[in-house]
C-alpha positions as CSV (number, residue, x, y, z in Angstrom):
1,K,0.0,-0.1,0.0
2,D,2.9,2.4,0.7
3,Q,4.0,1.8,-3.1
4,G,0.6,2.9,-4.1
5,I,-0.8,-0.6,-4.7
6,N,-4.3,-0.6,-3.3
7,K,-5.6,-3.9,-4.3
8,V,-4.2,-5.9,-1.4
9,Y,-6.1,-8.8,0.3
10,S,-5.2,-11.1,3.0
11,F,-6.6,-14.7,3.1
12,N,-6.4,-17.1,5.9
13,F,-7.3,-20.5,4.6
14,Q,-8.1,-23.0,7.3
15,T,-11.0,-25.0,6.1
16,S,-12.7,-25.8,2.7
17,E,-15.4,-23.3,3.7
18,D,-12.8,-20.5,3.3
19,M,-12.0,-21.6,-0.2
20,T,-14.7,-19.5,-1.9
21,D,-14.9,-19.2,-5.6
22,A,-14.2,-15.4,-5.1
23,R,-11.0,-16.0,-3.1
24,I,-9.8,-18.6,-5.5
25,D,-10.4,-16.2,-8.4
26,S,-8.4,-13.6,-6.6
27,L,-5.5,-15.9,-6.1
28,T,-5.6,-17.1,-9.7
29,N,-5.5,-13.6,-11.1
30,A,-3.1,-12.1,-8.5
31,S,0.0,-10.2,-9.8
32,L,1.8,-11.2,-6.5
33,I,1.0,-13.9,-3.9
34,Y,2.9,-13.5,-0.6
35,I,3.0,-16.4,1.8
36,S,3.7,-15.5,5.3
37,G,5.7,-17.3,8.0
38,G,4.4,-19.8,10.5
39,D,4.3,-23.7,10.1
40,Q,5.0,-24.9,6.5
41,N,3.6,-28.4,7.5
42,R,0.2,-26.8,8.5
43,F,0.2,-24.8,5.4
44,M,0.7,-27.8,3.2
45,E,-1.7,-29.9,5.2
46,I,-4.5,-27.3,4.6
47,I,-3.9,-26.5,1.0
48,A,-2.6,-29.6,-0.6
49,N,-5.0,-31.2,-3.2
50,T,-7.3,-28.2,-2.9
51,P,-8.4,-25.3,-5.2
52,V,-5.9,-23.1,-3.4
53,Y,-3.0,-25.2,-4.5
54,E,-4.2,-25.2,-7.9
55,A,-4.9,-21.5,-8.0
56,I,-1.3,-20.8,-6.8
57,H,0.1,-22.9,-9.6
58,Q,-2.2,-21.3,-12.2
59,A,-1.1,-17.9,-11.0
60,F,2.6,-18.9,-11.2
61,L,1.9,-20.2,-14.8
62,N,0.2,-16.7,-15.7
63,G,3.5,-15.0,-14.7
64,S,2.6,-14.0,-11.1
65,V,5.4,-13.4,-8.5
66,I,5.0,-16.1,-5.8
67,A,7.0,-15.0,-2.7
68,G,7.2,-16.1,0.9
69,T,9.1,-15.6,4.1
70,S,10.3,-18.2,6.7
71,A,7.8,-21.2,6.3
72,G,6.4,-19.4,3.1
73,A,9.9,-19.7,1.7
74,A,10.3,-23.4,2.8
75,V,7.1,-24.3,0.9
76,M,8.5,-23.1,-2.6
77,S,10.4,-26.3,-3.3
78,K,8.9,-29.7,-4.1
79,K,11.0,-31.5,-1.3
80,M,10.3,-29.4,1.7
81,I,12.1,-29.4,5.0
82,T,9.5,-29.7,7.6
83,G,11.7,-28.7,10.6
84,N,11.1,-32.1,12.3
85,E,13.8,-34.8,13.0
86,H,12.9,-38.5,13.0
87,K,15.5,-39.5,15.6
88,Y,15.0,-36.5,17.9
89,P,11.2,-35.9,17.9
90,E,11.4,-33.2,20.6
91,Y,12.1,-30.0,18.7
92,T,15.1,-27.9,19.9
93,G,16.0,-26.1,16.7
94,N,19.7,-27.2,17.2
95,F,20.2,-29.9,14.5
96,R,23.4,-31.0,16.1
97,T,24.1,-34.0,13.9
98,I,24.5,-35.1,10.2
99,E,22.8,-38.5,10.3
100,A,20.9,-40.7,7.9
101,N,17.2,-41.0,8.0
102,N,16.8,-38.1,10.4
103,I,15.7,-35.0,8.7
104,E,12.1,-35.2,7.7
105,I,11.3,-34.1,4.2
106,G,7.7,-33.4,3.0
107,E,6.1,-32.2,-0.1
108,G,6.0,-28.4,-0.8
109,L,4.4,-26.4,-3.6
110,G,7.0,-27.5,-6.2
111,L,7.3,-24.1,-7.8
112,L,11.1,-24.3,-7.5
113,E,12.4,-27.6,-9.1
114,N,15.5,-29.4,-8.1
115,A,16.2,-27.3,-5.0
116,I,15.6,-27.5,-1.2
117,I,15.1,-24.2,0.6
118,D,16.1,-23.6,4.1
119,Q,15.4,-20.3,6.0
120,H,16.9,-18.1,8.9
121,F,20.0,-20.0,7.7
122,V,23.2,-18.5,9.1
123,W,21.5,-16.8,12.1
124,R,19.9,-20.1,13.4
125,M,23.0,-22.2,12.5
126,R,21.0,-24.7,10.2
127,M,24.1,-25.9,8.2
128,N,23.9,-29.4,9.5
129,R,20.3,-29.7,8.5
130,L,20.9,-28.7,5.0
131,I,24.0,-30.7,4.5
132,T,21.9,-33.8,5.7
133,A,19.1,-32.9,3.3
134,T,21.6,-32.4,0.3
135,L,23.4,-35.6,1.1
136,E,20.3,-37.7,1.1
137,N,18.9,-35.9,-1.9
138,P,21.9,-35.3,-4.1
139,Q,19.8,-34.3,-7.2
140,E,18.7,-31.2,-5.3
141,T,20.6,-28.0,-4.8
142,G,20.6,-27.0,-1.1
143,I,19.8,-23.3,-0.7
144,G,20.0,-21.7,2.7
145,I,18.7,-18.1,2.9
146,D,19.5,-16.0,6.0
147,E,17.6,-13.3,7.8
148,S,16.6,-10.0,5.9
149,T,17.7,-11.8,2.7
150,A,16.0,-13.2,-0.4
151,I,16.6,-14.8,-3.8
152,L,14.6,-13.8,-6.8
153,V,14.3,-16.8,-9.2
154,E,13.9,-16.1,-13.0
155,G,14.1,-19.3,-15.0
156,D,17.1,-21.1,-13.6
157,T,18.9,-18.2,-12.4
158,A,18.7,-16.9,-8.8
159,K,19.9,-13.4,-7.7
160,V,20.6,-12.6,-4.0
161,Y,19.1,-9.4,-2.4
162,G,19.0,-8.1,1.1
163,K,21.4,-7.6,4.0
164,Y,23.2,-11.1,4.5
165,Q,24.1,-14.2,2.7
166,V,22.7,-17.2,0.8
167,I,24.5,-20.6,1.2
168,V,24.3,-23.0,-1.7
169,I,25.4,-26.7,-1.2
170,R,25.6,-29.2,-4.0
171,H,26.5,-32.9,-3.8
172,K,27.3,-33.6,-7.5
173,S,29.2,-36.8,-7.0
174,A,26.2,-38.4,-5.2
175,E,28.7,-40.6,-3.4
176,T,27.4,-40.9,0.2
177,K,28.2,-43.5,2.8
178,I,26.7,-44.3,6.1
179,I,28.6,-45.7,9.0
180,N,26.8,-46.3,12.4
181,G,24.0,-43.9,11.1
182,L,26.4,-41.1,10.3
183,L,26.5,-39.6,6.8
184,G,29.8,-39.2,5.0
185,A,30.7,-37.7,1.6
186,K,33.6,-36.2,-0.3
187,N,33.9,-33.2,-2.7
188,M,30.8,-31.4,-1.7
189,E,30.5,-27.9,-3.2
190,L,29.7,-25.0,-1.0
191,S,29.3,-21.3,-2.1
192,V,28.4,-18.2,-0.1
193,Y,26.7,-15.5,-2.0
194,L,26.3,-11.9,-1.1
195,A,23.7,-9.2,-2.3
196,G,23.9,-8.8,-6.1
197,D,25.4,-12.2,-6.7
198,Q,23.8,-14.7,-9.1
199,F,23.9,-18.4,-9.4
200,Q,22.3,-21.2,-11.4
201,I,20.0,-23.5,-9.5
202,N,20.8,-26.4,-11.9
203,E,24.4,-27.0,-12.7
């Protein structure tokens, strides 16, 4: 609204009764859809296989900008980090290990192919989590986005905006071993990008 854009609407979808034809039509024809933070699992549980999911995808195909922060960023990729650990079910946010079969991956919106997004990345020290996810999903590029920072994706190119950094992890060799539940790998690629830098998601 500060930019002179007056047609701004907020929708809080919680049940199928909230998914009225008018709201779905607004989503489909929106120029920009912004998904706020919260719980990415709850978001996907509510909108998966619904007209809301279809409307977001149709808007994307129409050329709309689909944006999100925190959980709203996590849902962009097809393989979504849920924030849960299989081996340590009590949430601490620490992610102290790099173990096999621990980081829970769910299904996100799938607007960003071949990548896994993690958020609040450097500030909350989530490197172990994204390393684990990338080792177990070597076909995906791990992208960790820090606070007050964003990537703008156009085609296969991502450009960094904001105050801090974006960490990109690749496991091109796809050679991963497991000993006593611990993950190991050689020759992983790690890059740290600053505002103005660009990188290819698929390399």
